[in-house]
Steps between C-alpha positions, in 0.01 A plus 500: 500500500636846412581755769204713392264204531641400838457854624143515370406170666667611822296822503177309445580253775596779739169671437319172549681446830406852608137431414509178703650690795226761475221241492646287777557800724151629421355183651720539807401865537129421481544232766689745720228761457241240594707407808517862614129537438436195719742629764306824521181309578649408838816701565552874540723674243775543759530124551850359422355239261321767297814714500724216378267403215456861393875556481532180297233633262688828461813319384314264266303778329822689427642189331176471300534861385854425382388191307216695340744761375729231360209369294372848409846640421480754787180664377362485856805632685271734695399192700819535703407850614145390580623196693743715701218737596270217609783327685577816698133531596470131593808514722373816667159343566655179633706701746203712604280193545764336717547816708123544532447143617773545759344827619143369538413429865435148619236612752249787479266593790138461393424860596757617240343307209297659221377407154807668353705225665309204356807375312670465840224415751229349279137592453354388834756680718495812280125545552510416870784748547289780353206403722731498804614853420147632433319310778736492800453200727272318257773278348724284721865600502729274302781482247562372150780270388547658158536369146867602528536241777337246269744592220795460739366165609480383136853626428641329813649153462371442147133482610378708205697293248345176628152649490560634150578149374189355663270777378642555150201356316268416787243755392488338156436140594163334454609205718333558838709235677824651372391845610424368848833319528712793390298753700550282810873481427513880466333543839747253648792701364368814672423328831844342517710792374699705754385850590765768440641639826400852392133397478497295822665783695255761370202282596635461857540875537145564374355255749700648788343839421159355600564308822133491605397274212437149633462337158491604140296473183727448197318574175575547132529843340599419144546776245167527321309328781181688594548697179420420134474135610395425856681165546231449763571187706791395281792536738556344840450696822663388826319597821610490865865484397752516784796734469752221451291356217469821296780414251342162430155659457651758264638223281166317508326809361770535232459133411123544460578721200576171323201297608357325194168686530687834513694408186171413329348828620788695351465296184132591462585865567789492252756606763866414558641453848718811482183707461396379848816472717424429862522742790377365835294691755558424870239632747437425869205266548172675593313350796172504308154440636369478144621570150383489142474676166334830412405589143449877487256430216292185487636319191174308458288819513710751310191704412418552872685732737589229748801338664553135586651375828594141581609398847628206702619458857874540561722548198344392172739289295226244432262775390733663246617155392145395418491220757219653707223746413485711816232767535406750231348847544387756241551857617376827349793719394306821572343415833749234617195305615413137447341452158486121505650196663565132460180327617701241692705760687289773663680813616547528875457825690814416699797274425380142466681191618618436145662844490258682270544879492230705665302762309728778625809298411359443155454873451852575623641234270304620195592863571866395508451315171357812334794706626738248345302508175530881490878473541537278194207635298354159417287223650699268725513141620617542861613238752428621855507389860346623829732479798375403844391857566287506184735735316521429123839466330579454132714204387477534122334721237491423130294628208166330463541354149422174326810282461572166333440204727809294583333184381416654164818362348366148550136565419360280227294627212217346303622667181651244260874509437550569129882523489782393728874450518812709475721666760379766741690827461288706739246332724153627570163524335355717228169524319424667170425466129751305288713709266672237282750658263767355273774740605596855602395638163136444604532660845260781416222236510550436873231670714540623856451235770539198270680168531773520237571172318800481264721241338830653606584697814675785321632809684332709232177428690624687806291810436185290543579384855352803680165453323445121513381280786685179407741352246519157337773411250554175314877555507731707714787487746473545877825699481395708200434871486122471494505267801696763695255768395196287587644452847565871530143591403351213701304361206393137564680316221556150360751418227514174307125424493483293180214579262378802699454723194270238347310383809439846652259670263547869438224706661381239751509561875735279699662471843875436526643315800867563426619319813358173373543559129126481433249706302131465583202602293305802615527669840636235735540708818227766511568565870846645434518874455629643175743744663722237667778533242485877510545503878780245474678711239472809721641314799787350300587829334539655842776249584716565194832659572714704258700179455198338339476787253871493414528123466168335413279758331470453124415800281651381170228267378450599137809467276328717239456798733723805463593466868650154440861615514777518762380837633158342563644247748392587854584171670723196476200308366475756219867443414447122493203543268678748274813286467306188411283673242768710335773238529289245316382761249859593416567155354175520307589810305555476123852393411622458858566128476492430130846402380624554149536175308863578425590560864348207688535131441131414500353181354219477255178340631404211277129572460289419198202712410625835630535775239827631647820379662524477879840519672553374856764633739549310827609716796445245776398133471239581240607240245596138558873426472647267239858404426472665161319828481340511152398817326133413557300401807174306523211661694495199735865572589413845634456439873371846584158471667363828363623408150321164513178667615515757219593234247201283597276794412676578175474137388147436635263316265315743277768771508608562139829676417528418131277777365136595462233315309361839401612855541274804484597684181454837667720379781766386255479831315546685829817301560642628173395861555614490861838370393536794265350771720546418870793257471431303821784267399735435217385277218743229604371492857285201405814287503695650791632263764339477842681421825430307816728543802437216743597370840343222703225732627543798268392598148548815298345477152548776243310428180437684175206360313364658184547866588407459867712438805445269795696493824439254781707505817430253781632337814317187613597284795358361823526837681192707408641826637772505231287387207390732224385484139534813284357540150538781249358515146504787253507586132356318202471517126146635465383857546478679833131422558542126443813485713310672780212253463743209537639667811146526640457126434824420684415725794154348546626142482787567739270666753268198487803278562583689821782720372532864596483683167595840365430605140617810318406495132640180352739446795376243752685432824379236744638322802444244773677541833572268793288211369553135592693292247193335337330837451813657350547205265135515395545871426803427281318220319216742424752755370641235265155437357418870489820581312411247233138608467567874494801509270306602184169590658544865400442394137170327592337718759272776373284623792458495876217251457750268335732556798241356740442205269870417486527536879223241540665266247833514681359446848297203373809347338374549142850574372411392148310827459838680498662277236 
């Protein structure tokens, strides 16, 4: 081989190696992004695990930017400046997060809590703290072991890392037994993990500040609790706890955050654990004569101006837990007088043996409830107690709202299951009308509040996530861009549900149970409110740190947008997306890979029936080895998987390459006039050579066929994240109108086949991204058939009506109509 040829082959192989590096690293980067996203479900941004993974991502994205510029010949050098800016911001935020976590107090007195501190003391303590400040003496003194203490506990001794492994996909499983086993193991990890000395010491000091307390109530105060979601009755409460047992009780409350019913509750609500980190409220036990619940508005009689009081002797854990009914009284809000009562529990004029409140005590209690309602400006669900002197105290106050029941995640439905399978990306439920579309090019057809059903989970669908209720895709990767975005938006999603586009009829109403990979006909869960996802999104968005924005947020979703450039990158995820898209596109540009016949030692493909010569260049295990390397190679000797898939399509029965049975005379005349006037290609272009560069999992095909050009670039292997199929077609021998009509035909067929398609005049560009191997191979096989059928279609096609007819013929396999 001459020096020039050796140099040319070396350049091609170097570019191929760079492409492989880019694709391999892209898969690693997506996995790392997914890991960080999972970390941030449980761990605070200042956690050492989050910090280590983020720094690893910074280094890997810089390498990806370098590889992209190697492939693109430094056209995207601005990436380095953008990466440096993002890196500086990420490092600053990491340092600030670490400093902030270190500065947060471990203990906060209850009297110092307010709703502005919910991220630190949780919802229950925040509200009680405001009541304590506004209503002196009406809330027992106490203290809160903060979410910062919880974060330090998780960071201590590898506790958080062990929990992260147990909980990685626990919210996605449909196996109830597995959920129970792993949830139990997670609770065991918490109960057996050591408490950091800093936390234990702070708890001792808080207890010593209240020496008169004989025993303690240790209760949950998770972030979000008693707020958008009540979490009523979900977490464990420990009563009559002795001082020496407070650390154990604290861990028991933390462990209850991972009870299987709590996990299911979060799943129904569409929440991640980090949205509800656990603070713990410690209050001295009240020596109660009676206790109960006060609704400042009767939820069963919302049209009446009444309150509802339930009561039971002593403290009322059985009452609020639904074990006993207690007594129920209806009280007028205006007159604070009895408006009704439970017929089995008459009101006593004085305290009864069972501990019922007297009429005067009822009035005092209801007056206190109205004062609390005025403080918060909304109806309340209040837990109360009367001490031995008959003085009412407030133990909890939350908004009076309807919330999902904890058992809802297991509730059965009579609606038939019409589709099932796949992998859960985001758990939860959604109901809406099916919007089944072939690809992103039809996204304008998706209405607000629908269940989106697509063949391929493409990141170009990202702009639809804020408006849809659920997402079902026949193909897609759990580590792909759209999966990350679905998790960010909290859209219940299932990928890999075979046949969904066919079985889920466009325009019909369905109910998606993403946790179990099931779709039911009609409205399966009418009792669930429609604003659950909205409230979950609001709660999650409140937990996002600047680190989330700099690392995980994805703004670059549409490669065709003017903002899809280095300056448009706002996060490391944006850089990953940009590098993958533009790095792959750089090897798909005209002339980038096509060697000159005199420079590269390629071998002719021995193929009968084709109207042109095909030359094959092997850059990596793409052709079988023989002792003697002849000048020609048989198609069966080409070991490249994408080549074989394309070749199967090109040689499929019914595909004719030898010419047309009939040619429209006007079409033929337009070829002649076009050759003279528009010169889309030289007259000898009919016989120009075409080239295929192959490796074991790679194909780059550059073909000239009768005045038009075809380029196909593909990687196909067992790793979906790195797979892609690119197609470009332009030119032709007929006039402009007929070339455009052929382009319309190609665009419509490709869209029906699941490709993302862009058409500009007679130029058609289409692509598949991140598809499993069988789907990618099927796409290439279809391209082989389409190339054969469309090669002289511009001389046959005369109208848009004919376009639709040819589309139908192709999709039905009537390839003889193109001969």
